[in-house]
Steps between C-alpha positions, in 0.01 A plus 500: 500500500839427342609861444813587700513144633777244487403168340694174475411201284675167542550310178457836335657409164227246424195557280296639789776728627572654162135589428448612859796736461362637174156567651634652822727739312212609274241555773697601808812677620669268750805622686670164441407190303735216595542195278633217716610189310793264457561516123745777404438457126124548536563802718737647241243445224224654712715805577520575129121547500423630849761751612292770671674680790288308752615159373733289714634157408607266780671168428381255763319175570199459729693213657741763638327648805771756574491641148121534515520694826750734340292545184180583691639792697248789493268304264124560527352228278628156395373265230639151540506350151820291520436126475600180329186435295555215254297201619715220351823669609369524856409130498857408404673764717280516812751645745588787268131588469456484878805724561369774271122479543476423874825614660508798264149598610610480863797727424277756325267508801784546750666771292170688460432492874858600582466806274147594608371469141140618473345238269613176335313307231624154407410351163342157533362257241194288436729199552518590872133399543471129582852444364610173343844615386798629693483848348140538617584360843785748546276789395229384743763501774607847386139622513465367854821675603386835363157477663648403838760777471225746595526353850880478495530874439385577855458875553666588171306652210580240233205323339516197272256368238510265201369514144413170332426467129534256210704461185633827359461540123841513335714482813833322477455124514126510425336297226423780251862603430584129478226441243613803300859375504395158369290658226792721396712186473245347261359234731190331360361386836476681832544303825206500743521322833128409517204593284283591803754716685398856600685796646424845638611775261615853580703762316816632660356852508189377682721326754712809561199731535331254736806501725523880494135541599532250783766713668216742570240231575710292737463494877744214554457123492284476185558286195358694204368298204383676180199384301654402168402275206605141433629341183501145369847401386361361175341840434845658520605280208179589317578869557865511396517213252152396385644303209739297717438164663561436868712229653393377845820454699360431848493701820845605618632428852308708754235633260128525573216455254336818633629776727336637816525849646241487782480147646171362634674437833550878528142591407426604860785751468420631150333834429377594152537852362390631161826422321694284745493268800674535834609196701513610862765376744423164658680613817413784732710810444532623855580866443244561226124536505460470124162477334590326176149554360589868451841595364697823529345628176154468654406211269256250648521123478274212602591153629474221241280195552633200691693269269564769237807432287647726235682284250588520132252226411187640669582861412193657332726697264691314226678666208427387145794462257419843353484656847833339586660683208336828604610439862859454389480829309 
């Protein structure tokens, strides 16, 4: 569906954007692939790798509504990946996080509607479900904005959905590269916030492919959640440094013991498919008669039981230390 189409990705120089670009260029022939981001150095470095004729590099910030409108001219599909994502940094710089993650989301929505973009998928996070930190709260607000935007669009064609998933193996700022850095420096102990902590675990390629598939699945208003394994943080140490001791350093500001992707309070809105869940809109979308138990690929889902919650602690699938290494590749 991406052949001869124009695609824009905000925050496109990040881990997701770079792999997304690689996969799109291998599998499809887009007319334009626009990388929209604010860091000129990262754009320069990315241009050295991805310089196909369809590539376009736009310097801009999602806080700048006018620039977004300009960048989205004649664009068919948008992936909104730009965000401030570091939990402690958001706790100490709340207004900066709000400006990018909430006001930036609003600007993306307005620009997409103004340019009659066909489909928009916003990347969410497990931290948006029952949030206890500012980052999660801003992403929950962003999710709500993108779902409600399906009403805002009026008679236009633009449709908005979200994709929510957990920790990405090896992404910038994640624990695995940090552990590897400490080991390379000769550290004898690895810091662990709590011995019982768990997290959802997904590879970057799985995340990119999930987003790509949901462009076909989406009707508008859904939050897509993949079925993915969990890991225990102590098992990460056992996987990468079995001979090393751990040092319990305590939970950082805004951290949870376990992460949630489908809250129990949304169980009446949650539909289970073979390899993913869909959280339906909690509000009525007036111009759409969507049946979220059947998607645009013809896949069938069934409502979950009342009180169902999908979290990293009750997940039936946990990776062993050996599987963690295999997962990382």
